[in-house]
NUTIBA-514618 format. One record per residue (C-alpha): residue in three letters; x, y, z. Coordinates in nm, 4 decimals, padded with zeros to 6 digits, always signed. Layout:
{rec ALA {X Y Z}}
...
***
This chain:
{rec MET {+06.1099 +10.2206 +10.9128}}
{rec ILE {+06.4729 +10.3094 +10.9145}}
{rec LEU {+06.4304 +10.6760 +10.8786}}
{rec LYS {+06.1779 +10.7037 +11.1481}}
{rec THR {+06.4200 +10.4955 +11.4084}}
{rec LEU {+06.6792 +10.7437 +11.3203}}
{rec ILE {+06.5004 +11.0439 +11.3443}}
{rec GLN {+06.3660 +10.9117 +11.7211}}
{rec THR {+06.7415 +10.8876 +11.8232}}
{rec LEU {+06.7811 +11.2657 +11.7987}}
{rec SER {+06.7259 +11.5177 +12.0893}}
{rec GLN {+06.4772 +11.8198 +12.0689}}
{rec GLU {+06.7667 +12.0525 +12.0356}}
{rec GLU {+06.9085 +11.8182 +11.7438}}
{rec ILE {+06.5789 +11.8222 +11.5487}}
{rec GLN {+06.5598 +12.1876 +11.5682}}
{rec SER {+06.9039 +12.2134 +11.4080}}
{rec PHE {+06.7917 +11.9399 +11.1511}}
{rec LYS {+06.4979 +12.1590 +11.0455}}
{rec ALA {+06.7431 +12.4664 +11.0359}}
{rec TYR {+06.9720 +12.2617 +10.8230}}
{rec LEU {+06.6658 +12.1352 +10.5871}}
{rec GLY {+06.5642 +12.5136 +10.5818}}
{rec ARG {+06.8978 +12.6022 +10.4248}}
{rec ARG {+06.9280 +12.3176 +10.1759}}
{rec ASN {+06.5635 +12.3806 +10.0486}}
{rec LYS {+06.5350 +12.5435 +09.7134}}
{rec ARG {+06.1677 +12.5571 +09.7123}}
{rec VAL {+05.9377 +12.6890 +09.9306}}
{rec ASP {+05.6962 +12.4076 +09.8434}}
{rec THR {+05.9165 +12.0966 +09.9851}}
{rec LYS {+05.7513 +11.8799 +10.2036}}
{rec ASN {+06.0908 +11.7328 +10.4151}}
{rec THR {+06.0163 +11.9180 +10.7075}}
{rec GLN {+05.6373 +11.8430 +10.7394}}
{rec LEU {+05.7569 +11.4785 +10.6918}}
{rec LEU {+05.9953 +11.5172 +10.9527}}
{rec VAL {+05.7042 +11.6360 +11.1965}}
{rec LEU {+05.4995 +11.3233 +11.1039}}
{rec LEU {+05.7922 +11.0723 +11.1692}}
{rec GLN {+05.8757 +11.2130 +11.4971}}
{rec LYS {+05.5120 +11.0916 +11.6247}}
{rec ASP {+05.5216 +10.7637 +11.7918}}
{rec GLU {+05.2907 +10.5646 +11.5376}}
{rec LEU {+05.3311 +10.6305 +11.1807}}
{rec PRO {+04.9973 +10.8027 +11.0538}}
{rec LYS {+04.8068 +10.5787 +10.7768}}
{rec LYS {+04.8089 +10.7261 +10.4440}}
{rec ILE {+05.0592 +10.9470 +10.5076}}
{rec ASP {+05.1194 +11.0296 +10.1105}}
{rec VAL {+04.7756 +11.1763 +10.1366}}
{rec ILE {+04.8372 +11.3765 +10.4273}}
{rec LEU {+05.1358 +11.5419 +10.2551}}
{rec TYR {+04.9951 +11.5638 +09.9015}}
{rec GLY {+04.6553 +11.6230 +09.9213}}
{rec LYS {+04.6080 +11.2793 +09.7111}}
{rec PRO {+04.7430 +10.9283 +09.6866}}
{rec ASN {+05.0953 +10.9452 +09.5302}}
{rec ARG {+05.3154 +10.6643 +09.6868}}
{rec ASN {+05.6134 +10.7413 +09.4327}}
{rec ALA {+05.6623 +11.0824 +09.5182}}
{rec TYR {+05.6702 +10.9919 +09.8766}}
{rec HIS {+05.9243 +10.7409 +09.8833}}
{rec ALA {+06.1100 +10.9779 +09.6911}}
{rec LEU {+06.0805 +11.2438 +09.9569}}
{rec CYS {+06.1740 +10.9586 +10.2274}}
{rec LYS {+06.5179 +10.8930 +10.0461}}
{rec ARG {+06.5986 +11.2650 +10.0321}}
{rec LEU {+06.5123 +11.3062 +10.4014}}
{rec HIS {+06.7232 +10.9697 +10.4676}}
{rec ASP {+07.0238 +11.1357 +10.2477}}
{rec ASN {+06.9884 +11.4829 +10.4441}}
{rec LEU {+06.9739 +11.3227 +10.7612}}
{rec ILE {+07.3071 +11.1306 +10.7173}}
{rec ASP {+07.4615 +11.4435 +10.5650}}
{rec PHE {+07.3573 +11.6328 +10.8828}}
{rec ILE {+07.4578 +11.3786 +11.1328}}
{rec ALA {+07.7909 +11.3518 +10.9897}}
{rec SER {+07.8765 +11.7315 +10.9314}}
{rec ARG {+07.7346 +11.8081 +11.2839}}
{rec SER {+07.9959 +11.5233 +11.4030}}
{rec PHE {+08.2725 +11.6852 +11.2293}}
{rec GLU {+08.1873 +12.0447 +11.3382}}
{rec THR {+08.1673 +11.9202 +11.6949}}
{rec GLU {+08.4466 +11.6706 +11.7193}}
{rec SER {+08.7836 +11.7852 +11.8633}}
{rec SER {+08.8813 +11.4508 +11.9805}}
{rec GLU {+09.2273 +11.2989 +12.0076}}
{rec GLU {+09.1284 +11.0445 +11.7775}}
{rec LEU {+09.0062 +11.2912 +11.5013}}
{rec GLN {+09.3225 +11.4568 +11.5322}}
{rec VAL {+09.5340 +11.1544 +11.4812}}
{rec PHE {+09.3528 +11.0489 +11.1730}}
{rec LYS {+09.3812 +11.4003 +11.0259}}
{rec LEU {+09.7711 +11.4226 +11.0726}}
{rec LEU {+09.7551 +11.0439 +10.9050}}
{rec LEU {+09.5820 +11.1676 +10.6220}}
{rec SER {+09.7985 +11.4759 +10.5764}}
{rec ALA {+10.1146 +11.2656 +10.5985}}
{rec ARG {+09.9671 +11.0794 +10.3319}}
{rec ILE {+09.9089 +11.3452 +10.1016}}
{rec PHE {+10.2682 +11.5173 +10.1671}}
{rec TYR {+10.4288 +11.1662 +10.0360}}
{rec GLU {+10.2078 +11.1446 +09.7448}}
{rec ASN {+10.3378 +11.4660 +09.6653}}
{rec GLN {+10.6834 +11.3990 +09.7624}}
{rec GLN {+10.7268 +11.6099 +10.0399}}
{rec PHE {+10.9247 +11.3679 +10.2484}}
{rec THR {+11.0176 +11.5495 +10.5374}}
{rec ALA {+10.6892 +11.7222 +10.5877}}
{rec GLY {+10.5632 +11.3302 +10.5615}}
{rec ILE {+10.7800 +11.1836 +10.8235}}
{rec LYS {+10.7398 +11.4835 +11.0623}}
{rec THR {+10.3996 +11.4721 +11.0570}}
{rec LEU {+10.3574 +11.1065 +11.0889}}
{rec ALA {+10.5994 +11.1174 +11.3954}}
{rec LYS {+10.3462 +11.3833 +11.5205}}
{rec ALA {+10.0510 +11.1390 +11.4731}}
{rec GLU {+10.2462 +10.8288 +11.6322}}
{rec THR {+10.3070 +11.0257 +11.9448}}
{rec LYS {+09.9414 +11.1309 +11.9913}}
{rec ALA {+09.7955 +10.7810 +11.8856}}
{rec LEU {+10.0411 +10.6247 +12.1599}}
{rec GLN {+09.9110 +10.8594 +12.4190}}
{rec ILE {+09.5108 +10.7408 +12.3741}}
{rec ASP {+09.6303 +10.3752 +12.2680}}
{rec LEU {+09.4493 +10.4201 +11.9179}}
{rec TYR {+09.5911 +10.0889 +11.7988}}
{rec SER {+09.4014 +10.0898 +11.4493}}
{rec ALA {+09.5528 +10.4602 +11.3732}}
{rec LEU {+09.8771 +10.3254 +11.4672}}
{rec SER {+09.8424 +10.0400 +11.2485}}
{rec GLU {+09.7945 +10.2835 +10.9586}}
{rec ILE {+10.0604 +10.4855 +11.0513}}
{rec TYR {+10.3428 +10.2268 +11.0856}}
{rec HIS {+10.2011 +10.0738 +10.7505}}
{rec THR {+10.2820 +10.4330 +10.6140}}
{rec GLN {+10.6125 +10.4605 +10.7852}}
{rec ILE {+10.7253 +10.0928 +10.6364}}
{rec GLN {+10.5999 +10.1994 +10.2853}}
{rec TYR {+10.8158 +10.5344 +10.2680}}
{rec ALA {+11.1101 +10.3805 +10.4900}}
{rec HIS {+11.3077 +10.3547 +10.1778}}
{rec GLN {+11.3153 +10.7551 +10.1303}}
{rec HIS {+11.4580 +10.7824 +10.4804}}
{rec ALA {+11.7963 +10.6265 +10.5205}}
{rec GLU {+11.7974 +10.7604 +10.8853}}
{rec VAL {+11.4800 +10.5118 +10.9767}}
{rec ASP {+11.6011 +10.2068 +11.2276}}
{rec LEU {+11.3750 +09.9596 +11.0122}}
{rec ASP {+11.4287 +09.6807 +11.2844}}
{rec ALA {+11.2860 +09.9247 +11.5675}}
{rec LEU {+11.0106 +10.0023 +11.3294}}
{rec PHE {+10.9550 +09.6544 +11.2730}}
{rec GLU {+10.9479 +09.5859 +11.6341}}
{rec ARG {+10.6983 +09.8555 +11.6915}}
{rec PHE {+10.4617 +09.7462 +11.4343}}
{rec ARG {+10.4468 +09.3885 +11.5801}}
{rec HIS {+10.3828 +09.5150 +11.9224}}
{rec ASN {+10.1168 +09.7325 +11.8134}}
{rec GLN {+09.9683 +09.4534 +11.6045}}
{rec LYS {+09.9584 +09.2264 +11.9206}}
{rec LEU {+09.7471 +09.4872 +12.1193}}
{rec TYR {+09.5427 +09.5603 +11.8345}}
{rec ASN {+09.4381 +09.2074 +11.8117}}
{rec GLN {+09.3948 +09.1606 +12.1684}}
{rec GLN {+09.1575 +09.4635 +12.1366}}
{rec GLU {+08.9911 +09.3109 +11.8237}}
{rec ASN {+08.9271 +08.9753 +12.0239}}
{rec LEU {+08.7631 +09.1576 +12.3331}}
{rec ASN {+08.5287 +09.2841 +12.0455}}
{rec LEU {+08.4591 +08.9491 +11.9132}}
{rec ALA {+08.4095 +08.8324 +12.2419}}
{rec TYR {+08.1370 +09.0761 +12.3016}}
{rec ALA {+07.9772 +08.9772 +12.0061}}
{rec SER {+07.9776 +08.6167 +12.0683}}
{rec LEU {+07.8501 +08.6477 +12.4041}}
{rec GLN {+07.5544 +08.8724 +12.3136}}
{rec HIS {+07.4599 +08.6375 +12.0284}}
{rec ASN {+07.4577 +08.3236 +12.2333}}
{rec LEU {+07.2877 +08.5140 +12.5319}}
{rec LEU {+07.0181 +08.6104 +12.3010}}
{rec LYS {+06.9761 +08.2689 +12.1429}}
{rec LYS {+06.9688 +08.1037 +12.5082}}
{rec SER {+06.8010 +08.4135 +12.6996}}
{rec ALA {+06.5906 +08.1748 +12.8663}}
{rec GLU {+06.8442 +07.9362 +12.9915}}
{rec LYS {+07.0954 +07.9353 +13.2853}}
{rec GLN {+07.2932 +07.6123 +13.2226}}
{rec GLU {+07.6059 +07.7837 +13.2998}}
{rec ASN {+07.7226 +08.0600 +13.5779}}
{rec ILE {+07.8874 +08.3846 +13.5003}}
{rec HIS {+08.2336 +08.2719 +13.5807}}
{rec SER {+08.2148 +07.9496 +13.3513}}
{rec LEU {+08.0478 +08.1683 +13.0629}}
{rec LEU {+08.3191 +08.4229 +13.1199}}
{rec GLU {+08.6291 +08.1759 +13.1314}}
{rec LYS {+08.4957 +07.9635 +12.8272}}
{rec THR {+08.4558 +08.3031 +12.6282}}
{rec PHE {+08.7830 +08.4318 +12.7076}}
{rec THR {+08.9556 +08.0991 +12.6517}}
{rec ASN {+08.7895 +08.0961 +12.3103}}
{rec PHE {+08.9173 +08.4376 +12.1972}}
{rec GLU {+09.2863 +08.4282 +12.3662}}
{rec ILE {+09.1943 +08.7021 +12.6110}}
{rec ASP {+09.4041 +08.7839 +12.9041}}
{rec LEU {+09.3391 +09.0170 +13.1914}}
{rec ASN {+09.6880 +09.1281 +13.1834}}
{rec GLU {+09.8411 +09.4622 +13.2709}}
{rec SER {+09.8657 +09.5606 +12.8672}}
{rec LEU {+09.5242 +09.5778 +12.8359}}
{rec SER {+09.4202 +09.9421 +12.7061}}
{rec PHE {+09.1553 +10.1510 +12.9108}}
{rec LYS {+08.9089 +10.0874 +12.5788}}
{rec SER {+08.9810 +09.7137 +12.6358}}
{rec LEU {+08.9039 +09.7335 +13.0219}}
{rec TYR {+08.5946 +09.9371 +12.9170}}
{rec GLN {+08.4867 +09.6710 +12.6909}}
{rec LEU {+08.5581 +09.3961 +12.9775}}
{rec LEU {+08.3136 +09.6032 +13.2031}}
{rec GLU {+08.0667 +09.5948 +12.9303}}
{rec ILE {+08.0652 +09.2464 +12.8433}}
{rec ILE {+08.0549 +09.1574 +13.2328}}
{rec ASN {+07.7595 +09.3909 +13.2834}}
{rec THR {+07.5542 +09.2614 +12.9871}}
{rec LEU {+07.6071 +08.9088 +13.1423}}
{rec ALA {+07.5198 +09.0168 +13.4845}}
{rec HIS {+07.1871 +09.1670 +13.3512}}
{rec ARG {+07.1166 +08.8712 +13.1653}}
{rec LEU {+07.1389 +08.6350 +13.4116}}
{rec HIS {+07.0207 +08.8679 +13.6907}}
{rec ASP {+07.3173 +08.7981 +13.9019}}
{rec PHE {+07.5289 +09.1024 +14.0092}}
{rec SER {+07.6914 +08.9342 +14.2891}}
{rec ALA {+07.9203 +08.6823 +14.1286}}
{rec ILE {+08.0702 +08.9828 +13.8990}}
{rec LEU {+08.1606 +09.2067 +14.1713}}
{rec PRO {+08.5081 +09.0297 +14.2601}}
{rec LEU {+08.6220 +09.0799 +13.8713}}
{rec ILE {+08.4764 +09.4361 +13.8479}}
{rec SER {+08.7131 +09.5208 +14.1437}}
{rec SER {+08.9925 +09.3786 +13.9760}}
{rec ILE {+08.9322 +09.5666 +13.6215}}
{rec GLU {+08.8557 +09.8810 +13.8583}}
{rec GLN {+09.2195 +09.8441 +13.9898}}
{rec LYS {+09.3585 +09.8252 +13.6563}}
{rec ILE {+09.1708 +10.1478 +13.5751}}
{rec SER {+09.2601 +10.3371 +13.8865}}
{rec ALA {+09.6225 +10.2774 +13.7839}}
{rec ARG {+09.5700 +10.4638 +13.4415}}
{rec THR {+09.4206 +10.7803 +13.5331}}
{rec ALA {+09.7201 +10.9825 +13.5510}}
{rec ASN {+09.6139 +11.1991 +13.2690}}
{rec PRO {+09.2320 +11.2704 +13.3605}}
{rec LEU {+09.1723 +11.3539 +12.9788}}
{rec LYS {+09.2846 +11.0535 +12.8502}}
{rec HIS {+08.9847 +10.8188 +12.7177}}
{rec LEU {+08.7369 +11.0361 +12.9303}}
{rec PHE {+08.4481 +10.8839 +12.7293}}
{rec TYR {+08.5629 +10.5405 +12.8298}}
{rec ARG {+08.6712 +10.6407 +13.2085}}
{rec ILE {+08.3136 +10.8063 +13.2637}}
{rec HIS {+08.1234 +10.4804 +13.1066}}
{rec SER {+08.3708 +10.2679 +13.3236}}
{rec LEU {+08.3277 +10.4692 +13.6467}}
{rec TYR {+07.9285 +10.4166 +13.5834}}
{rec PHE {+07.9457 +10.0391 +13.5136}}
{rec ILE {+08.1720 +10.0167 +13.8238}}
{rec ALA {+07.9352 +10.2348 +14.0576}}
{rec ASN {+07.6353 +10.0319 +13.9332}}
{rec ALA {+07.7872 +09.7309 +14.0132}}
{rec TYR {+07.8508 +09.7974 +14.3768}}
{rec PHE {+07.4940 +09.9521 +14.3727}}
{rec ARG {+07.3420 +09.6294 +14.2774}}
{rec ASN {+07.5225 +09.4640 +14.5344}}
{rec ARG {+07.3944 +09.7138 +14.8007}}
{rec GLN {+07.7585 +09.8335 +14.8539}}
{rec PHE {+07.6033 +10.1796 +14.8629}}
{rec GLU {+07.8922 +10.3727 +15.0156}}
{rec MET {+08.1174 +10.2523 +14.7427}}
{rec ALA {+07.8506 +10.3279 +14.4699}}
{rec GLN {+07.8313 +10.6764 +14.5710}}
{rec THR {+08.2224 +10.6944 +14.5745}}
{rec TYR {+08.2470 +10.5976 +14.2103}}
{rec LEU {+07.9481 +10.8029 +14.1349}}
{rec ALA {+08.1293 +11.1105 +14.2560}}
{rec GLN {+08.4328 +11.0223 +14.0409}}
{rec MET {+08.1956 +10.9714 +13.7294}}
{rec GLU {+08.0533 +11.3229 +13.7967}}
{rec ALA {+08.3916 +11.4642 +13.8515}}
{rec ALA {+08.4942 +11.3265 +13.5165}}
{rec MET {+08.1706 +11.4613 +13.3412}}
{rec ASP {+08.2815 +11.8177 +13.4432}}
{rec ALA {+08.6240 +11.7636 +13.2884}}
{rec ASP {+08.7263 +11.9097 +12.9658}}
{rec ARG {+08.4682 +12.1908 +12.9869}}
{rec GLY {+08.1852 +11.9134 +13.0617}}
{rec ARG {+08.2108 +11.7498 +12.7213}}
{rec TYR {+08.0446 +11.4542 +12.8147}}
{rec LYS {+07.7958 +11.5900 +13.0628}}
{rec VAL {+07.4870 +11.5987 +12.8407}}
{rec ARG {+07.5623 +11.2519 +12.7229}}
{rec PHE {+07.5934 +11.0957 +13.0675}}
{rec ARG {+07.3631 +11.3520 +13.2601}}
{rec GLU {+07.0550 +11.0716 +13.3044}}
{rec ASN {+07.2918 +10.8037 +13.3898}}
{rec ALA {+07.4241 +10.9864 +13.6615}}
{rec LEU {+07.0954 +11.1154 +13.7856}}
{rec LEU {+06.9193 +10.7806 +13.7835}}
{rec LEU {+07.2193 +10.5949 +13.9804}}
{rec HIS {+07.2260 +10.8976 +14.2261}}
{rec SER {+06.8473 +10.8967 +14.2647}}
{rec LEU {+06.8156 +10.5044 +14.2962}}
{rec THR {+07.1125 +10.5414 +14.5896}}
{rec LEU {+06.9329 +10.7961 +14.7867}}
{rec ASN {+06.6313 +10.5940 +14.7556}}
{rec TYR {+06.7556 +10.2649 +14.9138}}
{rec THR {+06.9557 +10.4206 +15.1352}}
{rec GLY {+06.6555 +10.5636 +15.3263}}
{rec GLN {+06.6387 +10.8999 +15.1496}}
{rec ALA {+06.3174 +10.8435 +14.9615}}
{rec THR {+06.2244 +11.2454 +14.9445}}
{rec ALA {+06.5486 +11.3540 +14.8465}}
{rec ALA {+06.5620 +11.0706 +14.5621}}
{rec ILE {+06.1962 +11.2211 +14.4359}}
{rec ASP {+06.2838 +11.5426 +14.4726}}
{rec CYS {+06.6355 +11.4852 +14.3010}}
{rec ILE {+06.4279 +11.3578 +13.9813}}
{rec GLU {+06.1449 +11.5867 +13.9894}}
{rec LYS {+06.3704 +11.9026 +13.9780}}
{rec ASN {+06.5690 +11.7636 +13.6961}}
{rec LEU {+06.2434 +11.6891 +13.5071}}
{rec GLN {+06.1484 +12.0446 +13.5204}}
{rec LEU {+06.4861 +12.1497 +13.3391}}
{rec PRO {+06.4533 +12.2849 +12.9883}}
{rec LYS {+06.5224 +12.0659 +12.6853}}
{rec LEU {+06.5642 +11.7500 +12.9384}}
{rec LYS {+06.3478 +11.4700 +12.7759}}
{rec PRO {+06.3277 +11.2136 +13.0618}}
{rec SER {+06.4437 +10.8401 +12.9585}}
{rec PRO {+06.2244 +10.5846 +13.0372}}
{rec ASP {+06.4593 +10.4293 +13.3071}}
{rec ILE {+06.4260 +10.7699 +13.5047}}
{rec LEU {+06.0339 +10.7628 +13.4795}}
{rec LEU {+06.0198 +10.3986 +13.5584}}
{rec ALA {+06.2580 +10.4818 +13.8689}}
{rec LEU {+06.0316 +10.7627 +13.9820}}
{rec THR {+05.7112 +10.5658 +13.9467}}
{rec VAL {+05.8610 +10.2884 +14.1813}}
{rec PHE {+05.9866 +10.5493 +14.4438}}
{rec TYR {+05.6051 +10.6709 +14.4471}}
{rec VAL {+05.4773 +10.3285 +14.4890}}
{rec GLN {+05.6936 +10.2783 +14.8082}}
{rec GLN {+05.5397 +10.5297 +14.9581}}
{rec GLN {+05.2163 +10.4024 +14.8527}}
{rec ASN {+05.1427 +10.7330 +14.6732}}
{rec TYR {+04.9663 +10.5756 +14.3751}}
{rec LYS {+04.8037 +10.8401 +14.1982}}
{rec LYS {+05.1570 +11.0172 +14.1728}}
{rec ALA {+05.2942 +10.6528 +14.0667}}
{rec VAL {+05.0044 +10.6234 +13.7847}}
{rec GLN {+05.0712 +10.9748 +13.6591}}
{rec GLN {+05.4324 +10.8720 +13.5883}}
{rec LEU {+05.3355 +10.5671 +13.4394}}
{rec ASN {+05.1269 +10.7220 +13.1908}}
{rec ARG {+05.4026 +10.9239 +13.0637}}
{rec LEU {+05.5467 +10.6025 +12.9152}}
{rec LYS {+05.3603 +10.6536 +12.5975}}
{rec HIS {+05.5665 +10.4420 +12.3330}}
{rec SER {+05.4594 +10.1108 +12.2357}}
{rec ASP {+05.5618 +09.7808 +12.3719}}
{rec SER {+05.7815 +09.7278 +12.0769}}
{rec TRP {+05.9481 +10.0746 +12.0666}}
{rec TYR {+06.0542 +09.9840 +12.4596}}
{rec LEU {+06.1266 +09.6309 +12.3784}}
{rec GLU {+06.3905 +09.7714 +12.1404}}
{rec LYS {+06.5611 +10.0664 +12.3227}}
{rec GLU {+06.5170 +09.9163 +12.6586}}
{rec GLY {+06.4848 +09.5159 +12.6554}}
{rec HIS {+06.2579 +09.2250 +12.7786}}
{rec ASP {+06.3777 +09.2759 +13.1691}}
{rec TRP {+06.2783 +09.6440 +13.1627}}
{rec LEU {+05.9315 +09.5756 +12.9965}}
{rec ILE {+05.8568 +09.3291 +13.2589}}
{rec LYS {+05.9581 +09.5549 +13.5537}}
{rec ARG {+05.6959 +09.8223 +13.4006}}
{rec ASP {+05.4265 +09.5655 +13.3662}}
{rec LEU {+05.4800 +09.4443 +13.7171}}
{rec VAL {+05.4796 +09.8109 +13.8604}}
{rec ALA {+05.1473 +09.8542 +13.6430}}
{rec LEU {+04.9872 +09.5517 +13.7934}}
{rec ILE {+05.0713 +09.6591 +14.1825}}
{rec ILE {+04.9322 +10.0624 +14.0833}}
{rec HIS {+04.6366 +09.9216 +13.9933}}
{rec LEU {+04.5544 +09.6440 +14.2215}}
{rec GLU {+04.6134 +09.8965 +14.4917}}
{rec LEU {+04.3957 +10.1577 +14.3190}}
{rec GLU {+04.1373 +09.8862 +14.3355}}
{rec HIS {+04.1004 +09.9144 +13.9655}}
{rec ILE {+03.9478 +09.5570 +13.9239}}
{rec ASP {+03.8845 +09.4851 +13.5506}}
{rec LEU {+04.1753 +09.6850 +13.4426}}
{rec THR {+04.4080 +09.4645 +13.6760}}
{rec ASP {+04.2236 +09.1492 +13.5260}}
{rec SER {+04.2965 +09.2793 +13.1634}}
{rec LEU {+04.6755 +09.3447 +13.2739}}
{rec LEU {+04.7092 +09.0195 +13.4225}}
{rec ARG {+04.5841 +08.8404 +13.1399}}
{rec ARG {+04.8010 +09.0403 +12.8989}}
{rec PHE {+05.1003 +08.9997 +13.1239}}
{rec ARG {+05.0920 +08.6275 +13.0944}}
{rec ARG {+05.0342 +08.6211 +12.7282}}
{rec THR {+05.3247 +08.8671 +12.6604}}
{rec HIS {+05.5883 +08.7189 +12.8989}}
{rec ALA {+05.4878 +08.3714 +12.8892}}
{rec GLN {+05.8413 +08.2472 +12.8144}}
{rec ALA {+05.9657 +08.4489 +13.0815}}
{rec ILE {+05.7312 +08.3085 +13.3296}}
{rec ALA {+05.7963 +07.9578 +13.2372}}
{rec THR {+06.1714 +07.9843 +13.2907}}
{rec ASP {+06.1867 +08.2175 +13.5788}}
{rec ASN {+06.0339 +08.0648 +13.8969}}
{rec ARG {+06.0516 +08.3911 +14.0700}}
{rec LEU {+05.8637 +08.5682 +13.8404}}
{rec ALA {+05.6008 +08.2700 +13.8320}}
{rec LEU {+05.5861 +08.2664 +14.2281}}
{rec PHE {+05.5374 +08.6473 +14.2304}}
{rec LEU {+05.2603 +08.6627 +13.9740}}
{rec SER {+05.0696 +08.3468 +14.1275}}
{rec ASN {+05.0580 +08.5534 +14.4563}}
{rec LEU {+04.9584 +08.8962 +14.3353}}
{rec ARG {+04.6777 +08.6996 +14.1113}}
{rec GLN {+04.5800 +08.5471 +14.4731}}
{rec ILE {+04.5622 +08.8792 +14.6198}}
{rec HIS {+04.3640 +09.0430 +14.3259}}
{rec ASN {+04.1189 +08.7628 +14.3344}}
{rec THR {+04.0899 +08.6999 +14.6998}}
{rec PRO {+04.2137 +09.0400 +14.8948}}
{rec GLN {+04.1529 +08.8207 +15.2423}}
{rec VAL {+04.3968 +08.5942 +15.1387}}
{rec VAL {+04.6772 +08.7865 +15.2978}}
{rec ASP {+04.5424 +08.7043 +15.6578}}
{rec GLU {+04.5240 +08.3324 +15.5783}}
{rec PRO {+04.8193 +08.1387 +15.7829}}
{rec GLN {+04.8457 +07.9065 +15.5066}}
{rec PHE {+04.9258 +08.2254 +15.2371}}
{rec ARG {+05.1226 +08.3842 +15.4516}}
{rec GLU {+05.3663 +08.0820 +15.5478}}
{rec SER {+05.3990 +08.0303 +15.1798}}
{rec VAL {+05.5262 +08.4147 +15.0718}}
{rec LYS {+05.7483 +08.4117 +15.3840}}
{rec LYS {+05.9575 +08.1260 +15.2246}}
{rec HIS {+06.0893 +08.3933 +14.9488}}
{rec PHE {+06.2495 +08.5819 +15.2287}}
{rec THR {+06.5350 +08.3757 +15.3382}}
{rec THR {+06.8660 +08.5462 +15.3465}}
{rec GLN {+07.0296 +08.2859 +15.1300}}
{rec GLU {+06.7905 +08.3891 +14.8631}}
{rec LEU {+06.7660 +08.7340 +14.9293}}
{rec PHE {+07.1448 +08.7464 +14.8951}}
{rec LYS {+07.1274 +08.6719 +14.5729}}
{rec GLU {+06.8340 +08.8686 +14.4457}}
{rec ASP {+06.8478 +09.1461 +14.2062}}
{rec ILE {+06.7675 +09.4858 +14.4223}}
{rec PHE {+06.4632 +09.5667 +14.1706}}
{rec LEU {+06.3121 +09.2322 +14.1997}}
{rec LEU {+06.3814 +09.2497 +14.5757}}
{rec SER {+06.1420 +09.5688 +14.5609}}
{rec PHE {+05.8690 +09.3752 +14.4193}}
{rec PHE {+05.8833 +09.1048 +14.6941}}
{rec ALA {+05.8896 +09.3682 +14.9532}}
{rec TRP {+05.5701 +09.5183 +14.8018}}
{rec LEU {+05.4487 +09.1329 +14.8528}}
{rec LYS {+05.5785 +09.1194 +15.2252}}
{rec ALA {+05.4306 +09.4344 +15.3204}}
{rec LYS {+05.0913 +09.3073 +15.1919}}
{rec ILE {+05.1016 +09.0344 +15.4554}}
{rec SER {+05.2705 +09.1883 +15.7445}}
{rec LYS {+05.0577 +09.5327 +15.6992}}
{rec THR {+05.3639 +09.7468 +15.7070}}
{rec PRO {+05.4800 +10.0370 +15.4901}}
{rec ILE {+05.6330 +09.9173 +15.1381}}
{rec TYR {+05.9443 +10.1264 +15.1875}}
{rec THR {+06.0289 +10.0328 +15.5628}}
{rec THR {+05.9743 +09.6928 +15.4499}}
{rec THR {+06.1944 +09.7378 +15.1582}}
{rec LEU {+06.4734 +09.8890 +15.3662}}
{rec ASP {+06.4212 +09.5984 +15.6294}}
{rec LEU {+06.4734 +09.3200 +15.3768}}
{rec LEU {+06.8046 +09.5065 +15.2442}}
{rec ASP {+06.9153 +09.4971 +15.5955}}
{rec LEU {+06.8804 +09.1480 +15.6116}}
{rec VAL {+07.1487 +09.0780 +15.3244}}
***
């Protein structure tokens, strides 16, 4: 249900604002839209919702109410955006619209001056789409201004068109790559470099100095997505470093493209973290947090949980587990903070590594949405990690029947991933053996088979989160603390 999905994207603060908005719009006291809003916030849509609302079956009235609430929600989101949006992009489009109105009313002097101002602002922020419209309007009315150098205007138009096409090609490349990865999610017939090279060639993308900040951000998003899909962050680091150098050269104006700059710094910090280069990760995380404070903290709320997650993960995997746990726990106590699934899963893993399984299961139980909800919001990899953590916790707590049930469910739910990912299949097989026969961890044959997972060459390529699961397995056979075993494995690579 689209309306329910839209509502679930709103924060608690936005929900309260929307209720107030509905209250101002309601002309009758018996309007059901606020009551419907409350029902749609529930994880599962109640059965016979029309009966709940009207006291009797009335599907027609219910559907009409849904349509009115949907229309009101769209109006609310749009009006709230215009109220809070003070971006340079919006200013440019306002100037462009004003200039066109001036021209339509034959106010040519006001029109050309306003367009010039819009062009200056758009050039400062590489807003190629707006510049295209600005140059189109300037050319359209050039005959009204004898002083205009038409050749120079044409040249600016063509140069912008080239940059605009380059930016759009990146958009096409991103869409194409996402589409192909979804179709072939289980295949790894190509490595990251060949996939990127083929995609960039197909869409005529050149990593040169003319790329805009937004284009560099799009590149990072493409590369990050590919690394996530193929579980290979080590291969992307050289390309990330190359893009980072281009971004660093364009930060003379700290407020320019602030949203893209913060997001880019997050991608870079995350890439270094996933490659165990923790000092570099902390360096870029500090830059990200400083950028979040810029412009009166305009994007602080938007990126707060991204920064919190990466900061706590970096602390945890550099031997500061207590600080990592405290960092998240303190933030979870803040008002109006609805913790993301990533935050809760990270805290669950931290408690598992400290072998505090009761605390771990408390955090795990806070992940109350359905599998389909998490699959849509977080993706299949996230769901696999959550289910693996759940298996480990309940096995350690000796919940025998529940572990049996979770194992069967895991094999059924993630059958395709198990069939195509040898690492996952091996881990699951070992976990099942430990569950069925706990004393197997003392058998030399089993111990030797498990140790084969821990060669330096294999660990170097391993994703840091999957490495954490293997660290649990190694701790079981070596009878060492999970956390110190995890750090020891990191030291090997």
